[in-house]
N, CA, C and O of each residue as an XYZ file, in Angstrom:
588
protein
N       8.150    -17.765    -11.835
C       7.188    -17.101    -10.555
C       5.556    -15.954    -10.868
O       5.629    -15.093    -11.744
N       4.852    -16.048    -10.430
C       3.578    -14.970    -10.727
C       3.318    -14.822     -9.799
O       3.485    -15.414     -8.733
N       2.655    -13.596    -10.254
C       2.377    -11.990     -8.918
C       1.241    -12.874     -8.309
O       0.932    -12.553     -7.162
N       0.487    -14.033     -8.909
C      -0.649    -14.540     -7.832
C      -0.147    -15.654     -7.275
O      -1.024    -16.165     -6.579
N       1.243    -16.511     -7.244
C       1.353    -16.357     -6.119
C       2.131    -16.144     -5.226
O       2.486    -17.074     -4.502
N       2.750    -14.453     -4.983
C       3.323    -14.323     -4.442
C       2.485    -12.714     -3.726
O       3.084    -12.060     -2.872
N       0.710    -12.167     -4.375
C       0.473    -10.975     -3.572
C      -0.440    -11.574     -2.458
O      -0.422    -12.800     -2.567
N      -1.134    -11.215     -1.555
C      -2.412    -11.093     -0.641
C      -3.685    -10.786     -1.669
O      -3.945     -9.743     -2.269
N      -4.362    -12.015     -1.662
C      -5.077    -12.100     -1.947
C      -6.343    -11.625     -0.854
O      -6.334    -11.980      0.324
N      -7.236    -10.914     -1.350
C      -8.272    -10.203     -1.063
C      -7.673     -9.339      0.657
O      -7.605     -9.505      1.875
N      -7.319     -8.227     -0.657
C      -6.413     -7.441      0.404
C      -8.018     -6.357      1.184
O      -9.126     -6.115      0.706
N      -7.269     -5.914      2.730
C      -7.840     -4.553      3.182
C      -8.209     -3.606      1.687
O      -7.529     -3.576      0.662
N      -9.737     -2.746      2.014
C     -10.027     -2.038      1.467
C     -10.725     -1.432      1.780
O     -11.757     -1.991      2.153
N     -10.688     -0.122      1.846
C     -11.301      1.478      2.509
C     -12.217      2.163      1.016
O     -11.666      2.637      0.023
N     -13.282      2.072      1.175
C     -14.360      3.200      0.757
C     -13.817      4.452      0.417
O     -12.689      4.744      0.814
N     -14.586      5.353     -0.379
C     -12.910      6.510     -0.694
C     -14.336      7.393      0.485
O     -14.028      8.532      0.833
N     -15.041      7.125      0.749
C     -15.685      8.264      2.417
C     -15.371      8.201      3.134
O     -15.462      9.098      3.973
N     -14.776      7.099      3.325
C     -14.259      6.862      5.012
C     -13.109      7.858      5.102
O     -12.133      8.254      4.464
N     -13.786      8.050      6.286
C     -13.286      9.277      7.253
C     -10.880      9.379      7.115
O     -10.253      8.421      6.663
N     -10.506     10.063      7.375
C      -9.438      9.700      6.901
C      -8.343      9.088      8.011
O      -7.305      8.477      7.760
N      -8.919      9.457      9.370
C      -8.229      8.725     11.252
C      -8.808      7.067     10.557
O      -8.004      6.136     10.528
N     -10.390      6.862      9.987
C     -10.506      5.526      9.850
C      -9.624      4.621      9.011
O      -9.198      3.482      9.202
N      -9.453      5.697      7.785
C      -8.787      4.659      7.279
C      -6.569      4.153      8.610
O      -6.152      3.059      8.988
N      -6.054      5.313      8.755
C      -5.817      4.904      9.395
C      -5.817      4.284     10.839
O      -4.686      4.153     11.309
N      -6.971      3.834     11.725
C      -7.328      3.414     11.827
C      -7.069      1.641     11.586
O      -6.769      0.860     12.490
N      -7.240      1.344     10.379
C      -8.195      0.332      9.902
C      -6.268     -0.463      9.388
O      -5.917     -1.636      9.512
N      -5.406      0.761      8.824
C      -3.950      0.500      8.693
C      -3.122     -0.485     10.335
O      -2.564     -1.515     10.714
N      -3.487      0.452     10.615
C      -3.043      0.023     12.040
C      -3.284     -1.282     12.790
O      -2.481     -2.040     13.334
N      -4.420     -1.329     12.688
C      -5.057     -2.388     13.600
C      -4.322     -3.853     12.781
O      -3.854     -4.888     13.257
N      -4.564     -3.132     10.649
C      -4.094     -4.844     10.069
C      -2.626     -4.809      9.841
O      -2.252     -5.423      8.842
N      -1.587     -4.138     10.657
C      -0.671     -4.254     10.428
C      -0.159     -3.505      8.277
O       0.612     -4.217      7.634
N      -0.474     -2.755      7.891
C      -0.727     -2.641      7.186
C       0.432     -1.048      6.433
O       0.487     -0.179      7.303
N       0.997     -0.753      5.516
C       0.973      0.521      5.183
C       0.491      1.136      4.020
O       0.881      2.210      3.561
N      -0.707      0.118      3.395
C      -1.306      0.676      1.636
C      -2.455     -0.837      2.691
O      -2.367     -1.801      3.452
N      -3.964      0.548      1.452
C      -4.966      0.477      1.462
C      -5.238      1.080      0.807
O      -5.179      2.305      0.913
N      -5.830      0.181     -0.560
C      -6.236     -0.007     -2.010
C      -8.277      0.757     -1.435
O      -9.060      0.227     -0.646
N      -8.439      1.890     -2.131
C      -9.233      2.343     -2.168
C     -10.682      2.073     -3.496
O     -10.883      2.849     -4.431
N     -11.367      1.010     -3.261
C     -12.028      0.591     -4.101
C     -13.759      1.635     -3.535
O     -14.163      2.162     -2.499
N     -14.278      1.442     -4.976
C     -15.672      1.083     -5.505
C     -16.747      0.543     -6.112
O     -16.883      0.571     -7.336
N     -17.462      0.094     -5.433
C     -17.725     -0.776     -6.440
C     -17.092     -2.132     -6.590
O     -17.709     -2.844     -7.382
N     -15.804     -2.802     -5.932
C     -15.121     -3.695     -6.068
C     -14.446     -3.281     -7.336
O     -14.486     -3.969     -8.357
N     -13.805     -2.097     -7.236
C     -13.103     -1.262     -8.596
C     -12.377     -0.859     -8.093
O     -12.746     -0.498     -6.976
N     -10.913     -0.591     -8.403
C     -10.003      0.144     -8.291
C      -9.745      1.739     -8.358
O      -9.505      2.403     -9.366
N      -9.839      2.110     -7.233
C     -10.246      3.541     -8.257
C      -9.177      4.789     -7.671
O      -9.124      5.999     -7.893
N      -8.449      3.950     -6.904
C      -6.688      5.209     -5.703
C      -6.177      3.998     -4.661
O      -6.501      2.812     -4.596
N      -5.538      4.546     -4.126
C      -4.622      3.398     -3.617
C      -3.963      5.353     -1.842
O      -3.486      6.465     -2.069
N      -4.372      4.644     -0.417
C      -4.102      5.177      0.145
C      -2.375      4.238      0.964
O      -2.353      3.057      1.313
N      -0.953      5.408      1.074
C      -0.096      4.729      2.179
C      -0.432      5.427      3.228
O      -1.316      6.279      3.311
N       1.001      4.677      4.819
C       0.519      5.360      6.045
C       1.363      6.638      5.252
O       0.581      7.543      4.962
N       2.357      6.829      4.961
C       2.095      8.296      4.881
C       1.645      9.219      4.361
O       2.273     10.263      4.538
N       0.219      9.300      3.382
C      -0.610      9.235      3.483
C      -1.710     10.099      4.749
O      -2.516     11.029      4.759
N      -1.200      9.236      5.586
C      -2.436      9.731      6.893
C      -1.843      9.833      7.539
O      -2.378     10.283      8.552
N      -0.653      9.636      7.652
C       0.629     10.334      8.621
C       0.143     11.312     10.202
O      -0.604     12.215      9.827
N       0.230     11.340     10.878
C       0.539     12.695     11.356
C       2.078     12.840     11.999
O       2.713     11.958     12.576
N       2.374     13.843     11.802
C       3.475     14.558     12.145
C       3.800     15.794     13.243
O       3.253     16.885     13.080
N       4.412     15.640     13.992
C       4.789     16.276     14.889
C       4.211     17.984     14.689
O       3.607     18.775     15.414
N       4.805     18.020     13.216
C       5.450     19.246     12.547
C       3.189     20.128     12.571
O       2.532     21.080     12.990
N       3.082     18.935     11.840
C       1.794     19.206     11.777
C       0.421     19.749     12.476
O      -0.482     20.565     12.289
N       0.886     18.697     13.462
C       0.374     19.354     14.908
C       0.686     20.996     15.806
O      -0.119     21.684     16.435
N       2.322     21.245     15.513
C       2.304     22.487     15.982
C       2.218     23.248     15.252
O       1.813     24.353     15.613
N       2.481     23.065     14.201
C       1.311     24.532     13.435
C      -0.230     24.328     13.187
O      -0.703     25.415     12.856
N      -0.962     23.579     13.213
C      -1.849     24.139     13.265
C      -3.152     24.981     13.776
O      -4.173     25.276     13.155
N      -2.581     25.405     15.778
C      -2.680     26.267     16.013
C      -4.060     26.398     17.050
O      -4.201     27.190     17.983
N      -5.096     25.273     16.528
C      -6.889     25.335     17.108
C      -6.960     23.976     17.400
O      -6.022     23.178     17.388
N      -8.247     23.737     17.690
C      -9.296     22.280     18.078
C      -9.290     22.201     16.217
O      -9.206     21.185     15.527
N      -9.384     23.317     15.864
C     -10.328     22.656     14.438
C      -8.994     22.293     13.676
O      -8.939     21.433     12.796
N      -8.168     22.876     14.015
C      -6.799     22.682     13.199
C      -6.541     21.028     13.375
O      -6.941     20.109     12.660
N      -5.837     21.001     14.421
C      -6.121     19.523     14.925
C      -7.830     17.972     14.476
O      -7.972     16.750     14.521
N      -8.407     18.832     14.220
C      -9.532     18.036     13.893
C      -8.782     17.575     12.197
O      -8.386     16.430     11.982
N      -8.706     18.676     11.163
C      -7.936     19.054     10.095
C      -6.814     17.952     10.235
O      -6.880     17.055      9.395
N      -6.061     17.896     10.921
C      -4.712     17.222     10.926
C      -4.886     15.701     11.367
O      -4.289     14.717     10.931
N      -5.655     15.763     12.137
C      -5.499     13.488     12.430
C      -6.806     13.051     11.600
O      -7.254     11.914     11.750
N      -7.547     14.173     10.527
C      -8.510     13.246      9.685
C      -9.800     13.357      9.927
O     -10.460     13.045      8.936
N     -10.704     13.810     11.231
C     -11.810     13.704     11.795
C     -12.243     14.757     10.644
O     -11.728     15.874     10.686
N     -13.213     14.436      9.568
C     -14.094     15.496      8.496
C     -13.330     15.412      7.351
O     -13.380     16.287      6.486
N     -12.518     14.285      7.254
C     -11.736     14.210      5.858
C     -12.180     13.215      5.467
O     -12.668     12.511      6.351
N     -12.241     12.680      4.072
C     -12.129     11.891      3.643
C     -11.181     11.157      2.620
O     -10.662     11.758      1.680
N     -11.005      9.921      2.849
C     -10.139      9.323      1.932
C     -10.109      9.554      0.644
O      -9.054      8.991      0.354
N     -10.476      9.937     -0.231
C     -10.665     10.889     -1.479
C      -9.525     11.785     -1.929
O      -8.881     11.857     -2.976
N      -9.482     12.777     -0.190
C      -8.972     14.091     -0.510
C      -7.696     13.493     -0.319
O      -6.857     14.378     -0.489
N      -7.130     12.361     -0.035
C      -5.686     12.079      0.053
C      -5.109     10.943     -0.781
O      -3.893     10.754     -0.803
N      -5.892     10.242     -1.415
C      -5.299      9.371     -1.760
C      -4.646      9.284     -3.550
O      -5.055     10.020     -4.447
N      -4.062      8.695     -3.641
C      -4.081      9.022     -5.435
C      -4.334      8.365     -6.198
O      -4.202      7.147     -6.322
N      -4.651      8.962     -6.681
C      -5.836      8.329     -7.631
C      -4.848      8.039     -9.042
O      -5.546      7.570     -9.941
N      -3.775      8.164     -9.338
C      -3.352      7.840    -10.568
C      -2.363      6.106    -10.320
O      -1.358      6.049    -11.029
N      -2.576      5.045     -9.564
C      -2.495      3.561     -9.743
C      -2.355      2.883    -11.162
O      -2.848      2.693    -12.274
N      -1.233      2.644    -10.221
C      -0.527      1.487    -11.034
C      -0.449      0.193    -10.780
O       0.484     -0.214    -10.089
N      -1.607     -0.874    -11.392
C      -1.944     -1.925    -11.477
C      -0.769     -2.815    -12.350
O      -0.072     -2.559    -13.332
N      -0.907     -3.804    -11.603
C      -0.661     -5.453    -12.585
C      -1.597     -6.575    -13.093
O      -2.683     -6.011    -13.228
N      -1.711     -7.634    -13.379
C      -2.447     -8.191    -13.333
C      -2.161    -10.064    -12.993
O      -1.391    -10.552    -13.819
N      -2.507    -10.729    -12.284
C      -2.244    -11.998    -11.532
C      -1.167    -12.845    -12.347
O      -0.474    -13.741    -11.865
N      -1.152    -12.454    -13.520
C      -0.182    -13.635    -14.399
C       0.787    -12.653    -14.708
O       1.064    -12.503    -15.898
N       1.115    -12.251    -14.217
C       2.368    -10.565    -14.252
C       3.760    -11.772    -13.498
O       3.407    -12.397    -12.498
N       4.247    -11.852    -13.673
C       5.454    -12.424    -13.020
C       6.414    -11.184    -12.355
O       6.728    -10.090    -12.823
N       6.796    -11.942    -10.846
C       6.811    -10.693     -9.910
C       8.578     -9.928     -9.912
O       8.901     -9.028     -9.137
N       9.327    -10.421    -10.749
C      10.418     -9.649    -12.165
C       8.986     -8.207    -12.343
O       8.769     -7.416    -11.425
N       8.504     -8.192    -13.178
C       7.641     -7.313    -13.783
C       7.199     -6.702    -12.309
O       7.296     -5.475    -12.325
N       6.804     -7.152    -11.216
C       6.018     -6.085    -10.310
C       7.056     -5.419     -9.844
O       7.105     -4.199     -9.685
N       8.138     -6.414     -9.555
C       8.901     -5.521     -8.630
C       9.929     -4.209     -9.813
O      10.869     -3.543     -9.381
N       9.687     -4.177    -10.504
C      10.511     -3.253    -12.262
C       9.344     -2.110    -12.343
O       9.716     -1.027    -12.794
N       8.004     -2.230    -11.965
C       6.732     -1.540    -11.221
C       7.296     -0.604    -10.624
O       7.417      0.560    -11.004
N       7.732     -1.182     -9.477
C       7.587     -0.325     -8.071
C       8.654      0.408     -8.036
O       8.478      1.614     -7.862
N      10.160     -0.145     -8.201
C      11.000      0.570     -8.812
C      11.197      1.834     -9.483
O      11.620      2.849     -8.929
N      10.816      1.713    -10.909
C      10.458      2.774    -11.862
C       9.819      3.882    -11.187
O      10.047      5.089    -11.101
N       8.605      2.776    -10.560
C       7.312      4.130     -9.651
C       8.183      4.594     -8.663
O       8.087      5.804     -8.457
N       9.156      3.880     -7.867
C       9.343      4.446     -6.221
C       8.207      4.564     -6.057
O       7.911      5.725     -6.338
N       7.011      3.783     -5.627
C       5.913      2.737     -4.478
C       6.332      1.592     -4.371
O       6.643      0.791     -5.253
N       6.346      1.483     -3.093
C       6.096      0.063     -2.065
C       4.934     -1.020     -2.251
O       5.156     -2.034     -1.589
N       3.831     -1.051     -2.941
C       2.544     -1.936     -3.084
C       2.529     -1.612     -5.080
O       3.171     -0.805     -5.753
N       1.556     -2.599     -5.452
C       1.422     -2.537     -6.840
C      -0.227     -3.168     -6.240
O      -0.131     -4.152     -5.507
N      -1.597     -2.678     -6.503
C      -2.552     -3.572     -6.604
C      -2.666     -4.079     -7.837
O      -2.179     -3.610     -8.866
N      -3.641     -5.530     -7.661
C      -3.402     -6.364     -8.144
C      -5.178     -6.439     -8.362
O      -6.188     -6.504     -7.660
N      -4.678     -6.363    -10.275
C      -6.529     -6.292    -10.795
C      -6.020     -6.760    -12.122
O      -5.076     -6.585    -12.893
N      -7.547     -7.702    -11.948
C      -7.733     -8.711    -12.556
C      -8.828     -8.601    -13.589
O      -9.775     -8.829    -12.836
N      -9.386     -8.412    -14.790
C     -11.014     -7.931    -14.847
C     -12.058     -7.409    -14.942
O     -13.252     -7.541    -15.211
N     -10.587     -6.190    -14.378
C     -11.714     -4.568    -13.725
C     -11.845     -4.487    -12.428
O     -12.465     -3.565    -11.898
N     -11.173     -5.615    -11.653
C     -11.370     -5.655    -10.433
C     -10.195     -6.099     -9.468
O      -9.218     -6.615    -10.011
N     -10.187     -5.902     -7.651
C      -8.847     -5.320     -7.180
C      -9.217     -6.675     -6.654
O     -10.225     -6.696     -5.948
N      -8.459     -8.060     -6.907
C      -8.086     -9.150     -6.916
C      -7.135     -9.578     -5.482
O      -7.382    -10.610     -4.858
N      -5.881     -8.493     -5.027
C      -4.928     -8.556     -4.274
C      -3.892     -7.857     -4.733
O      -3.708     -7.718     -5.942
N      -2.810     -7.153     -3.485
C      -1.968     -6.744     -4.005
C      -0.347     -7.137     -3.273
O      -0.290     -7.688     -2.174
N       0.732     -6.816     -3.952
C       1.396     -7.273     -3.977
C       2.727     -5.837     -3.833
O       2.713     -4.771     -4.450
N       3.848     -6.363     -2.723
C       4.415     -5.577     -1.583
C       6.046     -5.939     -2.016
O       6.463     -7.062     -2.299
N       6.731     -4.847     -1.992
C       7.910     -4.724     -2.228
C       8.562     -6.230     -1.435
O       9.369     -6.909     -2.070
N       8.232     -6.558     -0.346
C       8.630     -7.411      1.082
C       8.013     -8.930     -0.098
O       8.658     -9.976     -0.166
N       6.972     -8.740     -0.728
C       6.241    -10.347     -1.283
C       7.473    -10.722     -2.374
O       7.932    -11.855     -2.521
N       7.957     -9.366     -3.198
C       9.231     -9.146     -4.613
C      10.300    -10.108     -4.038
O      10.624    -11.151     -4.608
N      10.913     -9.606     -2.666
C      12.018     -9.798     -1.589
C      11.729    -11.678     -1.188
O      12.275    -12.735     -1.504
N      11.169    -11.476     -0.781
C      10.632    -12.998     -0.682
C      10.853    -14.346     -1.903
O      11.541    -15.366     -1.930
N       9.873    -13.703     -2.828
C      10.369    -14.326     -3.917
C      11.292    -14.468     -4.639
O      11.377    -15.410     -5.427
N      12.475    -13.228     -4.459
C      14.091    -13.495     -4.684
C      14.362    -14.715     -3.673
O      14.231    -15.852     -4.127
N      14.705    -14.558     -2.425
C      14.690    -15.180     -1.775
C      14.182    -16.408     -1.760
O      14.787    -17.062     -0.910
N      13.184    -17.169     -2.406
C      12.501    -18.149     -2.095
C      13.455    -19.273     -3.522
O      13.891    -20.422     -3.460
N      13.447    -17.921     -5.021
C      13.960    -18.624     -6.355
C      15.266    -19.213     -6.229
O      15.602    -20.305     -6.687
N      16.617    -17.685     -4.985
C      17.893    -17.976     -5.583
C      18.376    -18.426     -4.228
O      18.408    -17.416     -3.525
N      18.765    -19.477     -3.540
C      19.240    -19.939     -2.186
C      20.206    -19.344     -1.552
O      20.420    -19.048     -0.377
N      20.868    -19.196     -2.757
C      22.339    -18.346     -2.822
C      21.867    -16.806     -1.835
O      22.422    -16.215     -0.909
N      20.675    -16.596     -2.542
C      20.436    -15.413     -1.822
C      20.071    -15.028      0.004
O      20.185    -14.070      0.769
N      19.673    -16.199      0.032
C      19.211    -16.077      1.365
C      20.595    -17.051      2.491
O      20.575    -17.034      3.721
N      21.617    -17.776      1.665
C      22.787    -18.243      2.722
C      22.621    -17.711      3.693
O      22.055    -18.087      4.719
N      23.605    -15.844      3.174
C      24.773    -15.478      4.081
C      22.666    -13.970      4.902
O      23.002    -12.828      5.217
N      22.075    -14.094      4.957
C      21.232    -12.926      5.203
C      21.648    -13.480      6.982
O      21.898    -14.547      7.543
N      21.543    -12.195      7.319
C      22.294    -11.705      8.305
C      23.869    -11.555      8.437
O      24.360    -10.883      9.344
N      24.269    -11.899      7.941
C      25.880    -12.627      7.912
C      26.408    -11.393      7.243
O      25.614    -10.471      7.431
N      27.281    -11.083      6.647
C      28.548    -10.194      6.329
C      29.902    -11.384      6.377
O      30.391    -12.186      7.172
N      30.106    -10.917      5.037
C      30.688    -11.307      3.978
C      32.491    -11.127      5.108
O      32.731     -9.937      5.312
N      33.235    -11.796      5.541
C      34.636    -11.780      6.265
C      35.508    -10.266      5.062
O      36.665     -9.900      5.272
């Protein structure tokens, strides 16, 4: 099985100049946890839901309206929080290769790049679904425990 068969094609992306709060809203609106950052179709970074989250501790520590704006991502570009060392994979690689990249790098999504352009994204969930499809025994006990 290849990455091409399981990746999300034409992924939702964001420009590096978009403000952090807008990226967070895009992720929430689309029900996604990873947002590739592209410029002119070329992958330059990736943002995860953890990169754009607002937690209670951050809000408590901000102490002012200006601090709240900073924590919420108003006036701050995605380029300031994105990971720039992005591990990617080609669409013709195996799903197993994608899973190994994610496991070795402790990440849960890998952008898919072909001819220098972003063409998709594959996640740990996609890899699990591929494994369940490939091996019916994996799916037969889903949701149940052996006695």
